Structure formats: C-alpha cells, structure tokens
N, C-alpha and C positions, 0 to 999 in steps of 0.2 A: 595736149598734155597727156603724158603717159606715166603709169606707175606699174612697173613689172618686176618680176623676180624669176630668175632661172635657177633650177635646183639640181642637185646631184643625188643619186641613190646608189646604195651598194647592193651586192648580191643577196644579202639577208633581207633587205627591204623588198626586193623583187619577189622573194618567196611569200610575202604577204598577199600577193595576188594583184596588187595595183600600186604603181608609183606615180608621183606627180613630177613633171619636168618643168612646168612653167605656170605661172598664174599672174594675172594683171588686170589693168583697167586702162581704157583708151578714151580720150575725149578729143574730138576734132571739130573745129569751127567750120562754117560754111565755105570759107575761102582758103582753107588750109589744105595742103597736099595730104593724100592718103596712100599708103599707110604712113603713120608717124615714124620718125627716126628713132633709133635706140633699141630696136629689136635685136635679139641675139642671132648668131650665125645660124642660117638655115630657116629662120622664121620670117625675115623681111622678104617681101615679094612685090612684083610688078602686077597690078590687077589685070593688065592686058594679057600677060602671059600665064598667070596663075602659078600654082606650085603643088608639090607633093610632099607631105610630111611623113615621118615614120612613127607618128603617135596619133592618138585620138585628141580632139579638142572639143570643148563645149563653150560656145560663145552666146552671151545673153545681151541682146540689144535693148538698152533702157530708153534711149531717145534716138530719133531719126528714122530714116528708111533707106533702103538700098536694094541691091540685086545680088543674088547668089547663083552660082553655077557649079556643077561638078560633072564628073564623067557620066553620072546617071540622071541628072536633072539639069535643065538649061534655063537661064534667065528667070529665076523664080523671085518675085518681089518679097522682100523682108521688111518688117516694120517694128517699131517699138513694141516690146512684149513678146518678141519671137526669140526662141533659142534655135541656133543652128549648129549641127554637129559636123566635124571633120573626121575622116577616117584614115588610118595609115595606108599608104600606097594608093590613095584615091586623089586624082587630080581635082583641084577646086580653085575657085576665085570668088571674091566678093568685094563690094565697094559701096560707099554712100552715094546717093543720088546727088547731082550737082546742086549746090546752094543749100544743102541741109546740114544741120548739126547732128553729129554722130557721137553717141556715148555707149560704150559697151564694156562688158567684163569677159574674161576668158580664163580657162584652165585647161592645161594639156597634160595627158596622162597615158599610161600604157600598162598592160598586164593581162594575165590569163582571165581574170574576172571579166574584163571588158570583151576579150576575144570570145568568151562563152556567151555573153549577151548577144553578140552579133551572130554567133553560130546557131543559137536557138531562137533567133528572130525576135528577140525583145527590141533590138535595134536593127535598122536596115539601111543599106546604101541608097535604096530607092526612097527613103523617107528621112532626109537629113534635117527637116525643119519642124519644130514643135511650136504651136501657138498657145502660149501659157498666160499671156497678159502680164500686167505689172504685178510683181510679187515682192513684198518686203522681205519675206523669208528667203527667197533666192538671193536678193541683194545682200542680205546679212551673211549668208553662207559664203558668197564670194569675198566679202570683206574679211570674214574670219580666216579664209584661206590665205588672203594677202598678208594679214597680220601674223599668222602662223609662220608663213614663209620668211617674213622679215625677222621674226624673233628666233627662229631655228631652235625650238626647244628639243629636248631629248625625245627620240621616237617621232620626230616631226612627220616623217613619211606616213606613219600609221594614222596620225591625226588627219593629215591631208587626204588620205585614202577614204577615211570615214566621211569627211566633208564632201568629197567627190561622189561617193555612193549616195549620200543624202541628196545632193543636187540632182542626180539622175533619177532617183526615185520620185522626187518632188516634181520634176519635169514631166515624168510619165503620168503621175496622178493628176496634176493640174490640167493637162490637156484633156484627159479623159473626163474630168468633171465639167470642163467647159463645153465639151461636145454634148454631154448628156443634158446640161442646163439649157442648151439651145433647143432641145427637143421638148421643152415645155414643162419644166419643174419636175422632171423625173428623178433627179438626184434626191429631192425631198421625199418622193414616194419610196425609193429604194431604202433610204435611211429609216423611214418609218416602218417599212417591212422588216428590216433587220432587227429593229428594236422589238417589234411584235413577235418575231420568231424567238428571240432571246427570252423575252418575258414568258412565252408560252412553251418553253422547252420541256416542261413536264405535263403539258396539257395535251388534249387530243386534237387541237386545231391543226388543220392541214394547210399547206401552202396555197392550195386552190381557194380555200376559204379566206385566207389573208388577201389574195389578189382581189377577190370579190369585195371584201371590206374596203379596199383602197380604190374601188371603182374601175378596175382594169380587167380585161380578159386575161385568162391564165397564159395563153400563148405569148401575148405582148409583154406581160409581167415577167415571164420566164426569160424572154429574150433580153429585156433591159437589165434584169437582175444579173444575168450571166455576163453581159457586156460590162457592167459596173464592177462586179466582184470577182469575175473569173470562174464562178461556180454557179450551178443551177440552184434555185431556191430549195429544192428537195435535198440536194447534197449538202447545202449549207445547214439546213435544219438537222439532218442526220449527224453531221459533224459536231454540232453543238450538243446533241443528245449523247454522243459518245464521250465528249469532254466531260459532260455532267456525270456520266457513268463512271469515269475514272475518279472523279471526286468522291462519289458515293462508295466505290470500292475501297478507296483509301481511308475514308474518315468515318464510315459507319459499319455496323455488323449486319446490314441488310443482306439477305440471300441474293444470289444472282437472279433467281426467278422474280423476287420482289422488285429488284432494280429494273429488270426487263419490262415488267408490267407498269411500273411507276413512270417509265419513260415512253410507254405506249408502243413498244415493239410488238410485232404480231405474236411472237412466242419467244421463250428463253433461248431456243436453239437458233432462231433467226438473229436474236441479239448477239449471241456468242459468235456466230459466223461473221456478222458485220464488225464486231469488235476486233476479232482476230485479223480480219482483212485490213482494217485501218491501223491498229496498234501493233500488230505483229505477234500477239500472243493471246491465249484465252483469258477471259475475265478472272478466272480462278488463279491463273498463273500471275496475272498482273497484281492481284491482291496480295499474294504471297511475297512477290518481289518487293512491293512497297512497304510491307510490314517486316 
C-alpha cells in the first residue's frame, strides 16, 4: 500500500529557502515486491541498480528492517526507528530484508537551507543514518505533511518547509538524547545542571561547584554539557547572565555598576566588555535604544 503526493513549487517558493517535492507513506508485506508501484517519474528504482536523485529525502522506517548503501557507506543495516537521508547527486539504494514487513514515511525537498546544513557539517554524506527510535512526534509530522500536500492550502510550500525543518531538528535532537542516555543518565544530570545555572543566575555559584553538587568531575561535566548543548557550562552561564542584564537594563533604573555586581561580574568594565562582545553595543547604548 502506498500513499504519496508529488508537488510543484514556483520561483517565489524557492526563495523561501526550502521547497518540498514529494511526501508519502509506504507499506509492503513480506511477500510483496519492493519498491511498490505508483512512484512518480525519476523516483521508482531497481534496488539492484540503485538511483541518483536531484533532491534530498528523509525516510523514517516505522516497521521492518533492511539494508542501505550509498556511494559513501556500504550494506548498512537499517531497522524500525531509523531515519535515513538521501542526498542530491549521491548514488544510493535500499530494500527490506526478505520475508519482513516494511512500513515507512518519506519526504523529499531541496533548497539553499539544506545545502547550508550540508556545507556546515550539520549533515554529512558519511552519516546518512540516524537512530532515533519510535517517535509519535515524527509520525505526526509526516502525517501532517501528507495531509497538507493533499489539501494544498494557500502557501502550502511554506507550511511544508516548516514541517521539514521540524523533522530535521527533531531527528538531530532525538539521536543526541539517545546517545547521551546510553551513557548512564547523563541527560538528567545536564538538565538538572541547566536548571541550577538558571536558578542561580544572580548568585555567586560557579559551574565547578554545580559539577561537584551533581557528583561529577568538572572535566567530565564540561565535556557532557558541551556535547548536549553545544556550549561549555561557563559560556552557558555567562550567556544567561547577559540575557538577565538586558532585562535589568530595559526594566529597571539600576546603574550599570549595580547590574554588573548583582550578576557577579568581576568588574563593571569586564561586564561592559562581555556585553558589547555578545550584544554588539555597550550596556548604556542598549538601555538608550530600548527606551
């Protein structure tokens, strides 16, 4: 069984940065041929020969298991809960294992937003498979994309671009969380640390003290924190302090010196220097602009 939709986009849609060309759902029984019939021109392929697309695709395997190959990886097992990515101009092939039931969703898209993610190594030809597990949120997003494509509302492409970006972000986040969870409950530790830093944004507590409170060495804590958030704990704490400084500058008559010491910066000059580096202007200039 297949439920698919092939879409068109105009030049104005392309200027949005991402357009969706196809979205659908595939269900194949153990004794049925794969791929199913009914795919549009350029999409149907022989698994023995593979194919090359001129778009990105994101496929989510909900049930079954199979094998994936591309120009960069060979005969990689895929299973339910895996997302695998196809890249424009990249030869690939995939198929279910014999005797297995196969159920998957897909969405195909292109645009400079995706090109940039590949360019800046958020995505990689060497890593086409993401192990995210079963996610109702991902299934819901695919179903929303299918319904949107069928209904074809005004500005459909912009809606579908938002869904696609949500899918990619969720894929990225889910795999990272699963990797950290396998390391022994570190996700909970990092979440507790972030809450402690937020609650203590105006206190003198250091990130080293927070690591000790959580029973971790600072080197291990810093490594895991940065792996999870993309920031070092010290930078995360400083960023929150500067956000709080913006609030105080906008909503109170406290002097810059008072704000600096309230947020436990070493000196008003140090506070002003960090503020300008992060925000792009001096605290006094920011206050004048906001008022």
